[in-house]
KOLROVEX-485721 format. One line per field, with one value per atom (N, C-alpha, C): residue number from 0; residue in one letter; atom name; x, y, z. Coordinates in pm, whole numbers, always signed. Layout:
num: c(NUM/...)
residu: c(a/...)
atome: c(CA/...)
xx: c(X/...)
yy: c(Y/...)
zz: c(Z/...)
***
This chain:
num: c(0/0/0/1/1/1/2/2/2/3/3/3/4/4/4/5/5/5/6/6/6/7/7/7/8/8/8/9/9/9/10/10/10/11/11/11/12/12/12/13/13/13/14/14/14/15/15/15/16/16/16/17/17/17/18/18/18/19/19/19/20/20/20/21/21/21/22/22/22/23/23/23/24/24/24/25/25/25/26/26/26/27/27/27/28/28/28/29/29/29/30/30/30/31/31/31/32/32/32/33/33/33/34/34/34/35/35/35/36/36/36/37/37/37/38/38/38/39/39/39/40/40/40/41/41/41/42/42/42/43/43/43/44/44/44/45/45/45/46/46/46/47/47/47/48/48/48/49/49/49/50/50/50/51/51/51/52/52/52/53/53/53/54/54/54/55/55/55/56/56/56/57/57/57/58/58/58/59/59/59/60/60/60/61/61/61/62/62/62/63/63/63/64/64/64/65/65/65/66/66/66/67/67/67/68/68/68/69/69/69/70/70/70/71/71/71/72/72/72/73/73/73/74/74/74/75/75/75/76/76/76/77/77/77/78/78/78/79/79/79/80/80/80/81/81/81/82/82/82/83/83/83/84/84/84/85/85/85/86/86/86/87/87/87/88/88/88/89/89/89/90/90/90/91/91/91/92/92/92/93/93/93/94/94/94/95/95/95/96/96/96/97/97/97/98/98/98/99/99/99/100/100/100/101/101/101/102/102/102/103/103/103/104/104/104/105/105/105/106/106/106/107/107/107/108/108/108/109/109/109/110/110/110/111/111/111/112/112/112/113/113/113/114/114/114/115/115/115/116/116/116/117/117/117/118/118/118/119/119/119/120/120/120/121/121/121/122/122/122/123/123/123/124/124/124/125/125/125/126/126/126/127/127/127/128/128/128/129/129/129/130/130/130/131/131/131/132/132/132/133/133/133/134/134/134/135/135/135/136/136/136/137/137/137/138/138/138/139/139/139/140/140/140/141/141/141/142/142/142/143/143/143/144/144/144/145/145/145/146/146/146/147/147/147/148/148/148/149/149/149/150/150/150/151/151/151/152/152/152/153/153/153/154/154/154/155/155/155/156/156/156/157/157/157/158/158/158/159/159/159/160/160/160/161/161/161/162/162/162/163/163/163/164/164/164/165/165/165/166/166/166/167/167/167/168/168/168/169/169/169/170/170/170/171/171/171/172/172/172/173/173/173/174/174/174/175/175/175/176/176/176/177/177/177/178/178/178/179/179/179/180/180/180/181/181/181/182/182/182/183/183/183/184/184/184/185/185/185/186/186/186/187/187/187/188/188/188/189/189/189/190/190/190/191/191/191/192/192/192/193/193/193/194/194/194/195/195/195/196/196/196/197/197/197/198/198/198/199/199/199/200/200/200/201/201/201/202/202/202/203/203/203/204/204/204/205/205/205/206/206/206/207/207/207/208/208/208/209/209/209/210/210/210/211/211/211/212/212/212/213/213/213/214/214/214/215/215/215/216/216/216/217/217/217)
residu: c(m/m/m/a/a/a/r/r/r/p/p/p/i/i/i/a/a/a/p/p/p/d/d/d/h/h/h/a/a/a/d/d/d/k/k/k/r/r/r/a/a/a/a/a/a/l/l/l/l/l/l/r/r/r/a/a/a/a/a/a/a/a/a/q/q/q/l/l/l/f/f/f/a/a/a/v/v/v/q/q/q/g/g/g/y/y/y/a/a/a/a/a/a/t/t/t/g/g/g/i/i/i/a/a/a/q/q/q/l/l/l/a/a/a/a/a/a/a/a/a/s/s/s/g/g/g/g/g/g/s/s/s/k/k/k/a/a/a/r/r/r/l/l/l/y/y/y/h/h/h/y/y/y/f/f/f/p/p/p/t/t/t/k/k/k/q/q/q/a/a/a/l/l/l/l/l/l/q/q/q/s/s/s/l/l/l/l/l/l/a/a/a/d/d/d/h/h/h/l/l/l/q/q/q/r/r/r/l/l/l/a/a/a/d/d/d/a/a/a/l/l/l/q/q/q/q/q/q/v/v/v/h/h/h/e/e/e/q/q/q/a/a/a/d/d/d/q/q/q/l/l/l/d/d/d/l/l/l/d/d/d/g/g/g/e/e/e/a/a/a/r/r/r/l/l/l/a/a/a/l/l/l/l/l/l/m/m/m/h/h/h/r/r/r/m/m/m/i/i/i/v/v/v/l/l/l/g/g/g/s/s/s/r/r/r/h/h/h/a/a/a/d/d/d/t/t/t/a/a/a/a/a/a/v/v/v/l/l/l/r/r/r/h/h/h/e/e/e/l/l/l/r/r/r/q/q/q/l/l/l/d/d/d/a/a/a/a/a/a/a/a/a/q/q/q/a/a/a/a/a/a/l/l/l/a/a/a/p/p/p/q/q/q/i/i/i/a/a/a/e/e/e/l/l/l/e/e/e/q/q/q/l/l/l/l/l/l/d/d/d/r/r/r/a/a/a/i/i/i/t/t/t/g/g/g/a/a/a/a/a/a/p/p/p/a/a/a/l/l/l/d/d/d/a/a/a/v/v/v/r/r/r/l/l/l/p/p/p/a/a/a/m/m/m/r/r/r/a/a/a/a/a/a/l/l/l/r/r/r/g/g/g/l/l/l/i/i/i/d/d/d/a/a/a/p/p/p/l/l/l/s/s/s/a/a/a/a/a/a/l/l/l/e/e/e/a/a/a/g/g/g/s/s/s/d/d/d/a/a/a/r/r/r/p/p/p/d/d/d/a/a/a/a/a/a/t/t/t/h/h/h/h/h/h/a/a/a/a/a/a/r/r/r/y/y/y/a/a/a/e/e/e/q/q/q/a/a/a/a/a/a/g/g/g/l/l/l/f/f/f/v/v/v/h/h/h/g/g/g/l/l/l/r/r/r/g/g/g/m/m/m/l/l/l/a/a/a/t/t/t/s/s/s/q/q/q/h/h/h/p/p/p/g/g/g/r/r/r/a/a/a/r/r/r)
atome: c(N/CA/C/N/CA/C/N/CA/C/N/CA/C/N/CA/C/N/CA/C/N/CA/C/N/CA/C/N/CA/C/N/CA/C/N/CA/C/N/CA/C/N/CA/C/N/CA/C/N/CA/C/N/CA/C/N/CA/C/N/CA/C/N/CA/C/N/CA/C/N/CA/C/N/CA/C/N/CA/C/N/CA/C/N/CA/C/N/CA/C/N/CA/C/N/CA/C/N/CA/C/N/CA/C/N/CA/C/N/CA/C/N/CA/C/N/CA/C/N/CA/C/N/CA/C/N/CA/C/N/CA/C/N/CA/C/N/CA/C/N/CA/C/N/CA/C/N/CA/C/N/CA/C/N/CA/C/N/CA/C/N/CA/C/N/CA/C/N/CA/C/N/CA/C/N/CA/C/N/CA/C/N/CA/C/N/CA/C/N/CA/C/N/CA/C/N/CA/C/N/CA/C/N/CA/C/N/CA/C/N/CA/C/N/CA/C/N/CA/C/N/CA/C/N/CA/C/N/CA/C/N/CA/C/N/CA/C/N/CA/C/N/CA/C/N/CA/C/N/CA/C/N/CA/C/N/CA/C/N/CA/C/N/CA/C/N/CA/C/N/CA/C/N/CA/C/N/CA/C/N/CA/C/N/CA/C/N/CA/C/N/CA/C/N/CA/C/N/CA/C/N/CA/C/N/CA/C/N/CA/C/N/CA/C/N/CA/C/N/CA/C/N/CA/C/N/CA/C/N/CA/C/N/CA/C/N/CA/C/N/CA/C/N/CA/C/N/CA/C/N/CA/C/N/CA/C/N/CA/C/N/CA/C/N/CA/C/N/CA/C/N/CA/C/N/CA/C/N/CA/C/N/CA/C/N/CA/C/N/CA/C/N/CA/C/N/CA/C/N/CA/C/N/CA/C/N/CA/C/N/CA/C/N/CA/C/N/CA/C/N/CA/C/N/CA/C/N/CA/C/N/CA/C/N/CA/C/N/CA/C/N/CA/C/N/CA/C/N/CA/C/N/CA/C/N/CA/C/N/CA/C/N/CA/C/N/CA/C/N/CA/C/N/CA/C/N/CA/C/N/CA/C/N/CA/C/N/CA/C/N/CA/C/N/CA/C/N/CA/C/N/CA/C/N/CA/C/N/CA/C/N/CA/C/N/CA/C/N/CA/C/N/CA/C/N/CA/C/N/CA/C/N/CA/C/N/CA/C/N/CA/C/N/CA/C/N/CA/C/N/CA/C/N/CA/C/N/CA/C/N/CA/C/N/CA/C/N/CA/C/N/CA/C/N/CA/C/N/CA/C/N/CA/C/N/CA/C/N/CA/C/N/CA/C/N/CA/C/N/CA/C/N/CA/C/N/CA/C/N/CA/C/N/CA/C/N/CA/C/N/CA/C/N/CA/C/N/CA/C/N/CA/C/N/CA/C/N/CA/C/N/CA/C/N/CA/C/N/CA/C/N/CA/C/N/CA/C/N/CA/C/N/CA/C/N/CA/C/N/CA/C/N/CA/C/N/CA/C/N/CA/C/N/CA/C/N/CA/C/N/CA/C/N/CA/C/N/CA/C/N/CA/C/N/CA/C/N/CA/C/N/CA/C/N/CA/C/N/CA/C/N/CA/C/N/CA/C/N/CA/C/N/CA/C/N/CA/C/N/CA/C/N/CA/C/N/CA/C/N/CA/C/N/CA/C/N/CA/C/N/CA/C)
xx: c(+1816/+1812/+1828/+1743/+1763/+1865/+2008/+2064/+2013/+2045/+1972/+2037/+1954/+1954/+2044/+2148/+2244/+2188/+2233/+2151/+2146/+2275/+2343/+2262/+2179/+2118/+2020/+1994/+1866/+2025/+2095/+2156/+2261/+2312/+2401/+2327/+2158/+2079/+2051/+2035/+2044/+2126/+2275/+2353/+2431/+2384/+2373/+2294/+2190/+2051/+2121/+2104/+2187/+2336/+2387/+2519/+2455/+2357/+2334/+2221/+2150/+2080/+2183/+2274/+2345/+2395/+2482/+2556/+2470/+2354/+2273/+2173/+2192/+2156/+2200/+2339/+2463/+2481/+2569/+2554/+2512/+2389/+2314/+2317/+2182/+2209/+2293/+2259/+2402/+2548/+2561/+2710/+2824/+2692/+2737/+2795/+2880/+2944/+2911/+2891/+2889/+3028/+3111/+3252/+3275/+3149/+3144/+3044/+3002/+2827/+2933/+2976/+3064/+3130/+3217/+3325/+3246/+3139/+3054/+2973/+2990/+2933/+2966/+3117/+3217/+3262/+3184/+3164/+3253/+3209/+3287/+3191/+3206/+3093/+3017/+3132/+3078/+2891/+2974/+2893/+2738/+2770/+2687/+2535/+2657/+2544/+2463/+2550/+2446/+2312/+2320/+2170/+2063/+2207/+2116/+2172/+2138/+2164/+2255/+2134/+2211/+2190/+2232/+2221/+2047/+1992/+1883/+1811/+1837/+1776/+1789/+1894/+1939/+1806/+1786/+1735/+1564/+1520/+1425/+1365/+1468/+1422/+1444/+1567/+1532/+1453/+1413/+1247/+1108/+1130/+968/+993/+1101/+1124/+1094/+1107/+1058/+939/+828/+724/+648/+693/+582/+590/+749/+772/+646/+649/+544/+383/+395/+219/+180/+271/+290/+260/+319/+304/+211/+128/-12/-129/-112/-240/-230/-150/-107/-186/-168/-217/-382/-408/-582/-632/-594/-628/-610/-518/-526/-646/-616/-742/-797/-921/-1057/-1097/-964/-1007/-987/-961/-896/-1051/-1108/-1246/-1180/-1037/-1006/-1045/-1039/-1116/-1021/-1070/-996/-832/-857/-726/-627/-673/-609/-556/-634/-559/-465/-460/-332/-234/-248/-153/-35/-118/-83/-1/-111/-1/+122/+120/+242/+362/+318/+441/+446/+397/+426/+545/+524/+535/+712/+707/+827/+919/+899/+984/+1039/+949/+1009/+1052/+1049/+1139/+1247/+1306/+1437/+1505/+1433/+1479/+1580/+1502/+1559/+1601/+1667/+1647/+1682/+1820/+1878/+1751/+1692/+1576/+1480/+1448/+1392/+1360/+1499/+1571/+1567/+1631/+1624/+1526/+1396/+1271/+1174/+1248/+1229/+1262/+1390/+1502/+1498/+1533/+1566/+1460/+1349/+1298/+1244/+1288/+1300/+1407/+1468/+1578/+1607/+1478/+1495/+1390/+1381/+1336/+1210/+1131/+955/+915/+1005/+954/+930/+1072/+1070/+939/+925/+895/+703/+688/+563/+483/+626/+632/+598/+643/+592/+524/+444/+313/+196/+203/+83/+142/+244/+288/+285/+321/+287/+150/+55/-73/-161/-148/-170/-112/+20/+58/-62/-101/-158/-286/-289/-447/-449/-363/-376/-365/-295/-289/-388/-451/-574/-713/-671/-812/-763/-666/-651/-683/-682/-682/-844/-907/-1036/-1117/-1067/-1136/-1113/-1050/-1052/-1115/-1110/-1216/-1288/-1376/-1490/-1553/-1508/-1612/-1474/-1365/-1291/-1286/-1259/-1361/-1157/-1213/-1057/-1025/-1025/-986/-863/-918/-772/-692/-758/-700/-545/-489/-375/-282/-314/-249/-253/-311/-331/-225/-265/-158/-19/+46/+191/+142/+75/+131/+155/+70/+102/+208/+262/+427/+517/+489/+551/+594/+517/+500/+584/+578/+642/+735/+819/+929/+1061/+965/+1019/+1122/+1079/+1204/+1304/+1230/+1323/+1490/+1410/+1555/+1642/+1576/+1653/+1770/+1715/+1785/+1867/+1884/+1937/+2063/+2012/+2086/+2194/+2153/+2263/+2353/+2303/+2460/+2413/+2464/+2411/+2487/+2552/+2521/+2417/+2373/+2221/+2052/+2092/+1991/+2000/+1906/+1761/+1684/+1793/+1725/+1661/+1706/+1668/+1620/+1494/+1377/+1282/+1292/+1228/+1224/+1288/+1316/+1122/+1108/+1018/+924/+908/+781/+680/+620/+513/+430/+542/+442/+450/+578/+554/+427/+421/+311/+165/+147/-3/-37/+125/+128/+101/+153/+134/+43/-36/-179/-256/-293/-372/-377/-237/-216/-266/-251/-316/-418/-505/-638/-732/-676/-694/-732/-581/-596/-668/-689/-774/-907/-931/-1101/-1120/-1028/-1037/-1008/-953/-940/-1104/-1170/-1310/-1430/-1410/-1514/-1535/-1362/-1339/-1434/-1412/-1436/-1562/-1610/-1796/-1853/-1793/-1850/-1708/-1727/-1635/-1632/-1794/-1751/-1641/-1695/-1605/-1446/-1457/-1269/-1226/-1304/-1272/-1286)
yy: c(+3698/+3668/+3513/+3411/+3235/+3234/+3122/+3082/+2991/+3011/+2949/+2815/+2681/+2588/+2541/+2486/+2450/+2305/+2400/+2263/+2136/+2094/+1962/+1898/+2005/+1974/+1809/+1779/+1696/+1535/+1594/+1443/+1417/+1518/+1494/+1434/+1483/+1427/+1271/+1239/+1082/+1020/+1052/+958/+970/+1075/+995/+893/+895/+797/+684/+648/+534/+465/+527/+474/+433/+523/+492/+305/+363/+224/+166/+109/+7/-15/+91/+20/-36/+75/+37/-147/-185/-323/-432/-394/-501/-475/-424/-416/-390/-288/-276/-93/-18/+84/+164/+51/+58/+80/-23/-62/+41/+97/+228/+361/+409/+580/+647/+776/+860/+928/+893/+917/+747/+674/+561/+596/+683/+674/+847/+907/+1026/+971/+828/+826/+780/+659/+582/+641/+811/+882/+989/+971/+1075/+1192/+1255/+1341/+1335/+1413/+1466/+1452/+1475/+1452/+1623/+1678/+1844/+1844/+1782/+1772/+1694/+1536/+1493/+1583/+1634/+1755/+1832/+1901/+2001/+1882/+1764/+1747/+1710/+1603/+1585/+1600/+1668/+1720/+1577/+1463/+1381/+1233/+1109/+991/+912/+969/+973/+997/+1153/+1185/+1133/+1139/+1042/+888/+827/+689/+690/+850/+847/+899/+1021/+1053/+895/+816/+726/+623/+616/+494/+579/+734/+837/+790/+880/+863/+718/+601/+455/+433/+503/+461/+532/+646/+776/+688/+611/+561/+455/+369/+271/+326/+398/+435/+462/+553/+622/+484/+371/+248/+204/+152/+93/+213/+309/+376/+377/+350/+336/+189/+117/-29/-29/+37/+38/+117/+259/+299/+188/+94/+53/-49/-139/-274/-232/-69/-6/+14/+72/+61/-65/-123/-261/-407/-323/-400/-509/-484/-646/-702/-819/-942/-940/-971/-941/-1029/-1160/-1206/-1163/-1112/-1063/-921/-844/-666/-758/-861/-857/-909/-942/-1000/-917/-794/-705/-610/-597/-535/-608/-740/-794/-795/-809/-803/-608/-516/-414/-382/-459/-422/-479/-625/-704/-590/-526/-489/-394/-317/-183/-199/-300/-369/-390/-478/-481/-383/-327/-177/-127/-121/-14/-157/-290/-354/-340/-245/-253/-154/-37/+37/-28/-121/-239/-311/-374/-401/-356/-235/-127/-102/-80/-75/-212/-344/-445/-459/-425/-439/-315/-203/-121/-30/-92/+76/+88/+21/-2/+102/+105/+212/+329/+347/+482/+565/+658/+754/+753/+748/+751/+845/+979/+1083/+1054/+970/+1004/+831/+806/+689/+724/+800/+851/+989/+998/+1071/+997/+880/+771/+715/+715/+673/+695/+805/+828/+775/+744/+715/+570/+473/+334/+306/+350/+392/+364/+452/+420/+359/+296/+199/+72/+59/-79/-74/+24/+32/+42/+49/+6/-174/-203/-371/-354/-345/-420/-392/-234/-271/-393/-437/-479/-667/-717/-841/-833/-719/-699/-731/-655/-708/-891/-935/-1045/-1146/-1111/-1154/-1084/-1038/-902/-968/-1143/-1144/-1159/-1099/-1127/-1036/-1024/-918/-906/-717/-654/-710/-844/-901/-957/-1018/-1142/-1028/-894/-870/-827/-762/-758/-880/-991/-1145/-1176/-1143/-1180/-1041/-945/-850/-879/-904/-942/-1124/-1211/-1251/-1266/-1164/-1081/-1032/-938/-856/-1007/-1082/-1203/-1268/-1254/-1366/-1257/-1136/-1006/-1002/-976/-1024/-1114/-1220/-1362/-1380/-1316/-1287/-1194/-1084/-993/-1000/-1068/-1102/-1157/-1307/-1374/-1324/-1233/-1138/-1076/-1017/-968/-1043/-1159/-1249/-1295/-1283/-1289/-1206/-1094/-999/-868/-775/-696/-695/-795/-827/-934/-981/-1046/-955/-792/-731/-642/-565/-619/-707/-780/-908/-1036/-1002/-1179/-1200/-1058/-1085/-1054/-993/-917/-1028/-1124/-1184/-1285/-1353/-1404/-1364/-1204/-1159/-1159/-1173/-1171/-1313/-1414/-1536/-1528/-1533/-1550/-1465/-1375/-1282/-1298/-1393/-1420/-1565/-1644/-1796/-1755/-1676/-1638/-1601/-1535/-1431/-1543/-1632/-1733/-1842/-1862/-1920/-1836/-1739/-1678/-1576/-1626/-1615/-1714/-1855/-2007/-2040/-1981/-1979/-1913/-1809/-1732/-1729/-1762/-1809/-1934/-2063/-2184/-2201/-2073/-2004/-1979/-1857/-1803/-1923/-2027/-2103/-2203/-2230/-2316/-2278/-2148/-2089/-2059/-2049/-2027/-2134/-2232/-2389/-2507/-2449/-2558/-2717/-2760/-2886/-2985/-2856/-2883/-2921/-2921/-2897/-3057/-3144/-3277/-3364)
zz: c(-7625/-7799/-7770/-7806/-7772/-7916/-7860/-7922/-8034/-8168/-8286/-8303/-8333/-8298/-8454/-8413/-8545/-8655/-8776/-8901/-8829/-8785/-8745/-8632/-8581/-8442/-8427/-8548/-8510/-8559/-8655/-8691/-8573/-8471/-8388/-8279/-8220/-8096/-8130/-8278/-8361/-8321/-8357/-8378/-8177/-8075/-7979/-7914/-7981/-7945/-7972/-8109/-8203/-8081/-8093/-7993/-7906/-7773/-7687/-7700/-7746/-7794/-7806/-7856/-7901/-7780/-7676/-7529/-7460/-7468/-7326/-7362/-7532/-7529/-7477/-7548/-7464/-7415/-7356/-7193/-7101/-7073/-7030/-6966/-6899/-6901/-6763/-6681/-6495/-6546/-6622/-6673/-6811/-6825/-6957/-6858/-6945/-6870/-6975/-6899/-7014/-7085/-7018/-7147/-7250/-7183/-7312/-7403/-7357/-7478/-7501/-7520/-7599/-7645/-7664/-7746/-7840/-7814/-7929/-8037/-7959/-8085/-8144/-8108/-8171/-8137/-7983/-7924/-7817/-7739/-7596/-7524/-7360/-7305/-7251/-7298/-7299/-7434/-7500/-7711/-7598/-7539/-7472/-7378/-7272/-7191/-7247/-7367/-7418/-7500/-7498/-7532/-7467/-7364/-7236/-7144/-7087/-6922/-6803/-6844/-6811/-6807/-6821/-6857/-6850/-6731/-6710/-6867/-6830/-6966/-7081/-7107/-7254/-7262/-7141/-7147/-7182/-7129/-7148/-7273/-7349/-7472/-7575/-7540/-7634/-7610/-7496/-7522/-7510/-7509/-7572/-7691/-7781/-7954/-7986/-7930/-7979/-7926/-7792/-7810/-7887/-7949/-8030/-8177/-8188/-8319/-8343/-8267/-8247/-8251/-8195/-8169/-8286/-8335/-8515/-8601/-8595/-8669/-8649/-8547/-8510/-8562/-8533/-8561/-8706/-8782/-8927/-8891/-8858/-8917/-8879/-8771/-8745/-8930/-8912/-8996/-9191/-9218/-9322/-9336/-9144/-9136/-9199/-9154/-9131/-9302/-9393/-9478/-9558/-9552/-9598/-9532/-9457/-9387/-9320/-9300/-9248/-9147/-9097/-9006/-8902/-8778/-8655/-8682/-8719/-8732/-8842/-8952/-9021/-8988/-8926/-8845/-8678/-8708/-8617/-8686/-8773/-8835/-8912/-8998/-9025/-8860/-8797/-8693/-8628/-8650/-8546/-8676/-8829/-8884/-8961/-8870/-8882/-8781/-8668/-8536/-8555/-8650/-8656/-8730/-8821/-8935/-8876/-8823/-8720/-8585/-8502/-8423/-8465/-8603/-8616/-8720/-8745/-8782/-8693/-8546/-8423/-8313/-8337/-8271/-8166/-8142/-8022/-7898/-7999/-7904/-7842/-7900/-7907/-7767/-7748/-7647/-7525/-7543/-7390/-7382/-7447/-7381/-7330/-7396/-7311/-7158/-7161/-7074/-6964/-6982/-6965/-6858/-6862/-6867/-6692/-6632/-6487/-6428/-6521/-6476/-6467/-6494/-6502/-6389/-6331/-6192/-6242/-6108/-6087/-6165/-6178/-6235/-6421/-6426/-6635/-6623/-6576/-6569/-6592/-6508/-6521/-6641/-6717/-6788/-6900/-6943/-7055/-6992/-6928/-6875/-6970/-7016/-7124/-7243/-7279/-7448/-7393/-7330/-7279/-7290/-7260/-7221/-7371/-7487/-7592/-7641/-7678/-7681/-7682/-7565/-7504/-7527/-7527/-7616/-7752/-7823/-7967/-7959/-7867/-7928/-7827/-7766/-7690/-7815/-7887/-7985/-8122/-8143/-8221/-8160/-8009/-7960/-7948/-7913/-7908/-8031/-8113/-8233/-8276/-8241/-8297/-8165/-8096/-7964/-7917/-7978/-7877/-7683/-7728/-7575/-7433/-7486/-7403/-7250/-7187/-7096/-6966/-6948/-6905/-6793/-6737/-6638/-6733/-6820/-6924/-6992/-7051/-7146/-7108/-7023/-6985/-6998/-6969/-6979/-7123/-7189/-7369/-7418/-7377/-7425/-7388/-7288/-7298/-7365/-7382/-7487/-7584/-7644/-7771/-7854/-7722/-7702/-7717/-7647/-7644/-7817/-7848/-7986/-8088/-8068/-8177/-8119/-7957/-7948/-7965/-8002/-7997/-8170/-8253/-8348/-8355/-8248/-8271/-8131/-8046/-7942/-7988/-8087/-8200/-8268/-8339/-8447/-8361/-8228/-8159/-8119/-8045/-8020/-8186/-8259/-8362/-8405/-8355/-8357/-8470/-8452/-8600/-8756/-8782/-8893/-8948/-8879/-8908/-8902/-8848/-8854/-8985/-8999/-8978/-9035/-9150/-9233/-9170/-9075/-9008/-8960/-8901/-8883/-8926/-9059/-9186/-9261/-9307/-9406/-9395/-9340/-9297/-9224/-9222/-9068/-9145/-9238/-9322/-9277/-9331/-9299/-9151/-9057/-8903/-8840/-8913/-8902/-8922/-8996/-9049/-8950/-8919/-8854/-8725/-8638/-8513/-8469/-8566/-8555/-8528/-8662/-8649/-8501/-8489/-8341/-8202/-8235/-8106/-8089/-8204/-8255/-8196/-8220/-8238/-8066/-8005/-7862/-7814/-7829/-7755/-7739/-7870/-7922/-7842/-7828/-7796/-7643/-7554/-7382/-7368/-7462/-7455/-7473/-7513/-7565/-7417/-7338/-7269/-7130/-7131/-6971/-6970/-7124/-7145/-7140/-7148/-7122/-7042/-6974/-6857/-6839/-6926/-6951/-7051/-7192/-7284/-7315/-7179/-7136/-7101/-7021/-6970/-7083)
***
């Protein structure tokens, strides 16, 4: 007979993930030990191992949860943009705003995703690959909606540039310390997203125009 799940199972798991996110973001995955993780979550190593058999499993679960959170948010952005019949630039601004707000609410986990993904072994990275691909497709949909002429060769570079614009205020808020989050990144998020999306689209379309008519760049 299977052992019943305790009523507070989800809460205890979430507490472990929050503690891990904070420690991994501040001092790095490699420098964080199991005993420190257990102490930070207010429990024992035995309890940690009950939820996550290894530190790798803990990191993988942390990142998988956040990737799903991001994908769900971006899917809602596209649905909302479709309903409102937003143009490409407005869709991008909405997407950037949503990602900045979400990232600021989970600033530690967002930092872990940016910097510690490579700490996972090959099998764990392969397990996360479909979620990462889904997130990239949702970003690409917004980018190509603003610039339909963009080819597949240059799309990854434009996606990286977009992620950089989204990550910039989140990194600044994280460096400012926990007392500055989440308000530091979200206070001006809508205005920042609108301006950054405008600059991104203007630069993207300018690049495409130059590549299609090289003589204009002289």
